[in-house]
N, CA, C and O atoms as CSV, one atom per row, in Angstrom:
chain,resi,resn,atom,element,x,y,z
A,1,MET,N,N,75.976,56.584,101.833
A,1,MET,CA,C,76.110,56.889,100.421
A,1,MET,C,C,76.951,58.138,100.269
A,1,MET,O,O,76.941,59.028,101.120
A,2,ARG,N,N,77.673,58.183,99.176
A,2,ARG,CA,C,78.552,59.322,98.899
A,2,ARG,C,C,78.038,60.086,97.691
A,2,ARG,O,O,77.242,59.576,96.902
A,3,GLN,N,N,78.509,61.322,97.563
A,3,GLN,CA,C,78.176,62.126,96.388
A,3,GLN,C,C,79.261,61.937,95.339
A,3,GLN,O,O,80.451,61.882,95.648
A,4,TYR,N,N,78.815,61.839,94.080
A,4,TYR,CA,C,79.743,61.739,92.955
A,4,TYR,C,C,79.340,62.738,91.884
A,4,TYR,O,O,78.156,62.991,91.663
A,5,LEU,N,N,80.342,63.300,91.224
A,5,LEU,CA,C,80.122,64.176,90.083
A,5,LEU,C,C,80.445,63.375,88.834
A,5,LEU,O,O,81.537,62.822,88.698
A,6,VAL,N,N,79.481,63.322,87.925
A,6,VAL,CA,C,79.632,62.581,86.675
A,6,VAL,C,C,79.799,63.594,85.549
A,6,VAL,O,O,78.953,64.466,85.354
A,7,GLU,N,N,80.896,63.468,84.814
A,7,GLU,CA,C,81.161,64.360,83.692
A,7,GLU,C,C,80.894,63.607,82.389
A,7,GLU,O,O,81.401,62.506,82.177
A,8,ILE,N,N,80.090,64.221,81.521
A,8,ILE,CA,C,79.796,63.655,80.204
A,8,ILE,C,C,80.032,64.761,79.186
A,8,ILE,O,O,79.444,65.838,79.280
A,9,TYR,N,N,80.889,64.492,78.220
A,9,TYR,CA,C,81.248,65.500,77.226
A,9,TYR,C,C,80.565,65.220,75.891
A,9,TYR,O,O,81.214,64.943,74.882
A,10,SER,N,N,79.232,65.301,75.918
A,10,SER,CA,C,78.445,65.207,74.691
A,10,SER,C,C,77.061,65.765,74.985
A,10,SER,O,O,76.627,65.790,76.137
A,11,ALA,N,N,76.379,66.206,73.956
A,11,ALA,CA,C,75.040,66.764,74.130
A,11,ALA,C,C,74.058,65.704,74.622
A,11,ALA,O,O,73.078,66.042,75.285
A,12,GLU,N,N,74.302,64.419,74.309
A,12,GLU,CA,C,73.416,63.344,74.744
A,12,GLU,C,C,73.403,63.189,76.265
A,12,GLU,O,O,72.481,62.590,76.820
A,13,GLY,N,N,74.408,63.717,76.931
A,13,GLY,CA,C,74.497,63.600,78.380
A,13,GLY,C,C,73.412,64.347,79.124
A,13,GLY,O,O,73.265,64.172,80.334
A,14,ALA,N,N,72.646,65.180,78.428
A,14,ALA,CA,C,71.592,65.962,79.067
A,14,ALA,C,C,70.205,65.377,78.821
A,14,ALA,O,O,69.209,66.070,79.026
A,15,ASP,N,N,70.116,64.133,78.391
A,15,ASP,CA,C,68.839,63.500,78.065
A,15,ASP,C,C,68.006,63.269,79.327
A,15,ASP,O,O,68.333,62.389,80.124
A,16,PRO,N,N,66.925,64.051,79.521
A,16,PRO,CA,C,66.116,63.910,80.735
A,16,PRO,C,C,65.467,62.533,80.851
A,16,PRO,O,O,65.308,62.026,81.962
A,17,ALA,N,N,65.093,61.923,79.742
A,17,ALA,CA,C,64.467,60.598,79.788
A,17,ALA,C,C,65.436,59.569,80.359
A,17,ALA,O,O,65.037,58.717,81.152
A,18,ALA,N,N,66.697,59.640,79.965
A,18,ALA,CA,C,67.703,58.712,80.486
A,18,ALA,C,C,67.936,58.959,81.973
A,18,ALA,O,O,68.069,58.013,82.750
A,19,LEU,N,N,67.985,60.218,82.365
A,19,LEU,CA,C,68.208,60.535,83.781
A,19,LEU,C,C,67.049,60.068,84.650
A,19,LEU,O,O,67.252,59.689,85.804
A,20,ASP,N,N,65.821,60.092,84.099
A,20,ASP,CA,C,64.659,59.613,84.856
A,20,ASP,C,C,64.803,58.145,85.225
A,20,ASP,O,O,64.370,57.738,86.303
A,21,GLY,N,N,65.408,57.334,84.346
A,21,GLY,CA,C,65.540,55.911,84.595
A,21,GLY,C,C,66.775,55.526,85.372
A,21,GLY,O,O,67.011,54.342,85.614
A,22,LEU,N,N,67.559,56.492,85.765
A,22,LEU,CA,C,68.849,56.227,86.411
A,22,LEU,C,C,68.733,55.403,87.686
A,22,LEU,O,O,69.533,54.492,87.898
A,23,ALA,N,N,67.768,55.694,88.529
A,23,ALA,CA,C,67.678,55.051,89.837
A,23,ALA,C,C,67.082,53.645,89.790
A,23,ALA,O,O,67.260,52.871,90.730
A,24,GLU,N,N,66.387,53.308,88.724
A,24,GLU,CA,C,65.686,52.023,88.656
A,24,GLU,C,C,66.645,50.851,88.844
A,24,GLU,O,O,67.434,50.538,87.953
A,25,GLY,N,N,66.573,50.213,89.992
A,25,GLY,CA,C,67.363,49.029,90.279
A,25,GLY,C,C,68.851,49.257,90.456
A,25,GLY,O,O,69.617,48.294,90.459
A,26,SER,N,N,69.284,50.501,90.603
A,26,SER,CA,C,70.726,50.766,90.648
A,26,SER,C,C,71.231,51.222,92.007
A,26,SER,O,O,72.419,51.077,92.297
A,27,GLY,N,N,70.362,51.766,92.845
A,27,GLY,CA,C,70.815,52.331,94.106
A,27,GLY,C,C,71.487,53.678,93.932
A,27,GLY,O,O,72.073,54.204,94.879
A,28,VAL,N,N,71.412,54.252,92.724
A,28,VAL,CA,C,71.984,55.570,92.446
A,28,VAL,C,C,70.853,56.588,92.492
A,28,VAL,O,O,69.817,56.411,91.851
A,29,ARG,N,N,71.059,57.644,93.249
A,29,ARG,CA,C,70.032,58.687,93.368
A,29,ARG,C,C,70.508,59.960,92.678
A,29,ARG,O,O,71.532,60.534,93.048
A,30,TYR,N,N,69.758,60.389,91.679
A,30,TYR,CA,C,70.060,61.610,90.938
A,30,TYR,C,C,69.720,62.818,91.803
A,30,TYR,O,O,68.645,62.867,92.402
A,31,LEU,N,N,70.638,63.807,91.875
A,31,LEU,CA,C,70.388,65.024,92.650
A,31,LEU,C,C,70.143,66.236,91.770
A,31,LEU,O,O,69.118,66.904,91.909
A,32,ARG,N,N,71.074,66.530,90.861
A,32,ARG,CA,C,70.909,67.707,89.985
A,32,ARG,C,C,71.963,67.687,88.893
A,32,ARG,O,O,72.909,66.901,88.929
A,33,SER,N,N,71.777,68.575,87.917
A,33,SER,CA,C,72.711,68.657,86.788
A,33,SER,C,C,73.024,70.093,86.442
A,33,SER,O,O,72.264,71.011,86.750
A,34,ILE,N,N,74.155,70.264,85.795
A,34,ILE,CA,C,74.519,71.533,85.166
A,34,ILE,C,C,74.889,71.189,83.729
A,34,ILE,O,O,75.728,70.323,83.483
A,35,VAL,N,N,74.257,71.873,82.789
A,35,VAL,CA,C,74.546,71.653,81.372
A,35,VAL,C,C,75.207,72.908,80.831
A,35,VAL,O,O,74.713,74.018,81.028
A,36,ILE,N,N,76.336,72.720,80.142
A,36,ILE,CA,C,77.061,73.831,79.538
A,36,ILE,C,C,76.996,73.619,78.024
A,36,ILE,O,O,77.886,72.989,77.451
A,37,PRO,N,N,75.950,74.139,77.369
A,37,PRO,CA,C,75.710,73.833,75.962
A,37,PRO,C,C,76.864,74.190,75.023
A,37,PRO,O,O,77.182,73.415,74.121
A,38,ASP,N,N,77.488,75.339,75.219
A,38,ASP,CA,C,78.560,75.750,74.304
A,38,ASP,C,C,79.771,74.823,74.357
A,38,ASP,O,O,80.531,74.747,73.392
A,39,ASP,N,N,79.957,74.125,75.461
A,39,ASP,CA,C,81.071,73.182,75.604
A,39,ASP,C,C,80.629,71.727,75.441
A,39,ASP,O,O,81.445,70.812,75.551
A,40,GLN,N,N,79.330,71.512,75.177
A,40,GLN,CA,C,78.761,70.158,75.121
A,40,GLN,C,C,79.197,69.352,76.343
A,40,GLN,O,O,79.688,68.229,76.229
A,41,THR,N,N,79.002,69.958,77.511
A,41,THR,CA,C,79.399,69.343,78.774
A,41,THR,C,C,78.188,69.239,79.687
A,41,THR,O,O,77.412,70.185,79.824
A,42,CYS,N,N,78.039,68.077,80.308
A,42,CYS,CA,C,76.992,67.849,81.292
A,42,CYS,C,C,77.648,67.354,82.566
A,42,CYS,O,O,78.465,66.433,82.545
A,43,LEU,N,N,77.281,67.978,83.672
A,43,LEU,CA,C,77.794,67.593,84.986
A,43,LEU,C,C,76.603,67.159,85.824
A,43,LEU,O,O,75.675,67.938,86.041
A,44,HIS,N,N,76.628,65.916,86.295
A,44,HIS,CA,C,75.517,65.366,87.065
A,44,HIS,C,C,76.004,65.023,88.468
A,44,HIS,O,O,77.053,64.401,88.636
A,45,LEU,N,N,75.241,65.429,89.465
A,45,LEU,CA,C,75.550,65.111,90.854
A,45,LEU,C,C,74.603,64.001,91.292
A,45,LEU,O,O,73.384,64.128,91.172
A,46,VAL,N,N,75.176,62.907,91.803
A,46,VAL,CA,C,74.381,61.759,92.224
A,46,VAL,C,C,74.867,61.250,93.579
A,46,VAL,O,O,75.982,61.551,94.005
A,47,LEU,N,N,74.023,60.482,94.242
A,47,LEU,CA,C,74.391,59.756,95.455
A,47,LEU,C,C,74.491,58.281,95.093
A,47,LEU,O,O,73.647,57.761,94.362
A,48,ALA,N,N,75.516,57.605,95.599
A,48,ALA,CA,C,75.690,56.179,95.326
A,48,ALA,C,C,76.661,55.583,96.328
A,48,ALA,O,O,77.337,56.300,97.066
A,49,ALA,N,N,76.718,54.258,96.341
A,49,ALA,CA,C,77.630,53.562,97.244
A,49,ALA,C,C,79.051,53.516,96.696
A,49,ALA,O,O,80.009,53.450,97.466
A,50,SER,N,N,79.200,53.549,95.356
A,50,SER,CA,C,80.537,53.433,94.772
A,50,SER,C,C,80.576,54.022,93.370
A,50,SER,O,O,79.542,54.227,92.733
A,51,VAL,N,N,81.791,54.290,92.905
A,51,VAL,CA,C,81.999,54.760,91.528
A,51,VAL,C,C,81.474,53.715,90.553
A,51,VAL,O,O,80.863,54.056,89.541
A,52,GLU,N,N,81.711,52.444,90.858
A,52,GLU,CA,C,81.270,51.368,89.971
A,52,GLU,C,C,79.750,51.351,89.822
A,52,GLU,O,O,79.239,51.112,88.727
A,53,ASP,N,N,79.024,51.602,90.914
A,53,ASP,CA,C,77.565,51.672,90.840
A,53,ASP,C,C,77.120,52.813,89.931
A,53,ASP,O,O,76.178,52.665,89.152
A,54,VAL,N,N,77.802,53.948,90.035
A,54,VAL,CA,C,77.470,55.108,89.200
A,54,VAL,C,C,77.720,54.788,87.731
A,54,VAL,O,O,76.855,55.027,86.889
A,55,GLU,N,N,78.888,54.252,87.419
A,55,GLU,CA,C,79.228,53.936,86.033
A,55,GLU,C,C,78.260,52.919,85.443
A,55,GLU,O,O,77.843,53.050,84.293
A,56,SER,N,N,77.897,51.897,86.235
A,56,SER,CA,C,76.957,50.871,85.761
A,56,SER,C,C,75.573,51.459,85.500
A,56,SER,O,O,74.940,51.143,84.492
A,57,ALA,N,N,75.105,52.315,86.406
A,57,ALA,CA,C,73.782,52.909,86.255
A,57,ALA,C,C,73.718,53.807,85.020
A,57,ALA,O,O,72.740,53.765,84.273
A,58,PHE,N,N,74.749,54.613,84.802
A,58,PHE,CA,C,74.758,55.488,83.630
A,58,PHE,C,C,74.862,54.670,82.341
A,58,PHE,O,O,74.218,55.006,81.347
A,59,ALA,N,N,75.660,53.608,82.345
A,59,ALA,CA,C,75.776,52.748,81.153
A,59,ALA,C,C,74.436,52.073,80.859
A,59,ALA,O,O,74.050,51.945,79.697
A,60,ARG,N,N,73.729,51.643,81.900
A,60,ARG,CA,C,72.449,50.968,81.722
A,60,ARG,C,C,71.422,51.859,81.034
A,60,ARG,O,O,70.596,51.365,80.266
A,61,VAL,N,N,71.460,53.174,81.300
A,61,VAL,CA,C,70.503,54.097,80.670
A,61,VAL,C,C,71.055,54.714,79.380
A,61,VAL,O,O,70.433,55.600,78.795
A,62,GLY,N,N,72.222,54.241,78.946
A,62,GLY,CA,C,72.775,54.701,77.666
A,62,GLY,C,C,73.559,55.992,77.720
A,62,GLY,O,O,73.703,56.673,76.705
A,63,LEU,N,N,74.069,56.340,78.892
A,63,LEU,CA,C,74.874,57.553,79.039
A,63,LEU,C,C,76.281,57.166,79.487
A,63,LEU,O,O,76.531,57.037,80.685
A,64,PRO,N,N,77.200,56.980,78.544
A,64,PRO,CA,C,78.569,56.641,78.938
A,64,PRO,C,C,79.226,57.816,79.654
A,64,PRO,O,O,79.083,58.966,79.237
A,65,THR,N,N,79.938,57.523,80.722
A,65,THR,CA,C,80.574,58.575,81.519
A,65,THR,C,C,82.000,58.810,81.040
A,65,THR,O,O,82.707,57.872,80.672
A,66,ASP,N,N,82.409,60.064,81.048
A,66,ASP,CA,C,83.797,60.394,80.735
A,66,ASP,C,C,84.651,60.402,81.992
A,66,ASP,O,O,85.838,60.077,81.957
A,67,ARG,N,N,84.025,60.780,83.113
A,67,ARG,CA,C,84.755,60.804,84.377
A,67,ARG,C,C,83.753,60.797,85.523
A,67,ARG,O,O,82.707,61.442,85.448
A,68,VAL,N,N,84.079,60.059,86.591
A,68,VAL,CA,C,83.264,60.038,87.808
A,68,VAL,C,C,84.211,60.272,88.975
A,68,VAL,O,O,85.175,59.530,89.166
A,69,VAL,N,N,83.927,61.316,89.759
A,69,VAL,CA,C,84.810,61.664,90.880
A,69,VAL,C,C,83.993,61.911,92.145
A,69,VAL,O,O,82.824,62.291,92.078
A,70,ASP,N,N,84.627,61.690,93.308
A,70,ASP,CA,C,83.999,62.049,94.582
A,70,ASP,C,C,83.708,63.536,94.593
A,70,ASP,O,O,84.492,64.333,94.079
A,71,ALA,N,N,82.584,63.908,95.176
A,71,ALA,CA,C,82.212,65.318,95.270
A,71,ALA,C,C,81.802,65.620,96.706
A,71,ALA,O,O,81.266,64.760,97.405
A,72,VAL,N,N,82.058,66.829,97.127
A,72,VAL,CA,C,81.679,67.272,98.467
A,72,VAL,C,C,80.692,68.414,98.308
A,72,VAL,O,O,81.023,69.459,97.749
A,73,GLY,N,N,79.488,68.212,98.799
A,73,GLY,CA,C,78.476,69.258,98.717
A,73,GLY,C,C,78.663,70.283,99.810
A,73,GLY,O,O,78.975,69.935,100.949
A,74,LEU,N,N,78.478,71.521,99.475
A,74,LEU,CA,C,78.545,72.605,100.449
A,74,LEU,C,C,77.125,73.008,100.816
A,74,LEU,O,O,76.209,72.823,100.015
A,75,PRO,N,N,76.923,73.554,102.010
A,75,PRO,CA,C,75.570,73.954,102.393
A,75,PRO,C,C,75.056,75.067,101.486
A,75,PRO,O,O,75.826,75.857,100.940
A,76,GLU,N,N,73.743,75.105,101.343
A,76,GLU,CA,C,73.109,76.144,100.538
A,76,GLU,C,C,73.384,77.511,101.157
A,76,GLU,O,O,73.373,77.667,102.378
A,77,LEU,N,N,73.629,78.492,100.302
A,77,LEU,CA,C,73.890,79.851,100.791
A,77,LEU,C,C,72.580,80.522,101.162
A,77,LEU,O,O,71.625,80.520,100.386
A,78,THR,N,N,72.547,81.085,102.335
A,78,THR,CA,C,71.385,81.837,102.807
A,78,THR,C,C,71.886,83.063,103.552
A,78,THR,O,O,73.089,83.223,103.758
A,79,ALA,N,N,70.968,83.921,103.953
A,79,ALA,CA,C,71.362,85.108,104.727
A,79,ALA,C,C,71.999,84.677,106.047
A,79,ALA,O,O,72.891,85.346,106.567
A,80,GLU,N,N,71.523,83.542,106.582
A,80,GLU,CA,C,72.066,83.042,107.844
A,80,GLU,C,C,73.366,82.270,107.637
A,80,GLU,O,O,74.123,82.065,108.586
A,81,ASN,N,N,73.629,81.846,106.412
A,81,ASN,CA,C,74.795,81.020,106.118
A,81,ASN,C,C,75.521,81.570,104.879
A,81,ASN,O,O,75.547,80.906,103.843
A,82,PRO,N,N,76.109,82.769,104.969
A,82,PRO,CA,C,76.801,83.354,103.818
A,82,PRO,C,C,78.149,82.666,103.579
A,82,PRO,O,O,78.675,81.973,104.450
A,83,VAL,N,N,78.690,82.874,102.380
A,83,VAL,CA,C,80.013,82.304,102.066
A,83,VAL,C,C,81.057,82.920,102.986
A,83,VAL,O,O,81.841,82.202,103.606
A,84,CYS,N,N,81.071,84.215,103.076
A,84,CYS,CA,C,82.038,84.921,103.908
A,84,CYS,C,C,81.286,85.731,104.952
A,84,CYS,O,O,80.272,86.359,104.647
A,85,PRO,N,N,81.776,85.717,106.165
A,85,PRO,CA,C,81.106,86.559,107.163
A,85,PRO,C,C,81.189,88.043,106.763
A,85,PRO,O,O,82.149,88.476,106.126
A,86,LYS,N,N,80.196,88.780,107.140
A,86,LYS,CA,C,80.203,90.215,106.832
A,86,LYS,C,C,81.279,90.919,107.626
A,86,LYS,O,O,81.605,90.535,108.749
A,87,SER,N,N,81.818,91.951,107.023
A,87,SER,CA,C,82.826,92.777,107.717
A,87,SER,C,C,82.119,93.629,108.760
A,87,SER,O,O,80.939,93.945,108.610
A,88,PRO,N,N,82.835,94.002,109.817
A,88,PRO,CA,C,82.229,94.900,110.806
A,88,PRO,C,C,81.729,96.169,110.136
A,88,PRO,O,O,82.408,96.729,109.275
A,89,GLY,N,N,80.555,96.622,110.524
A,89,GLY,CA,C,79.980,97.837,109.978
A,89,GLY,C,C,79.099,97.598,108.774
A,89,GLY,O,O,78.495,98.546,108.272
A,90,GLU,N,N,78.998,96.358,108.282
A,90,GLU,CA,C,78.110,96.085,107.143
A,90,GLU,C,C,76.719,95.782,107.613
A,90,GLU,O,O,75.833,95.527,106.798
């Protein structure tokens, strides 16, 4: 399965009830979302086999997608896994 970022440009894109039903019979697994209220933008990260599966699953729950693109997840930042290595002397 691959990660996809789903962009929805409306306030309805943040409906938790719709997101709860996303996986039912679709093979799409919801991971997390970012909502930008001032821009009426919702970004959803999901796992799925294809873009078509993602679009179908979102349409089935009443959330039309504006764009679905491949996404690459980066490892979580921790003290052991910083973005940039520390400079000598830090």
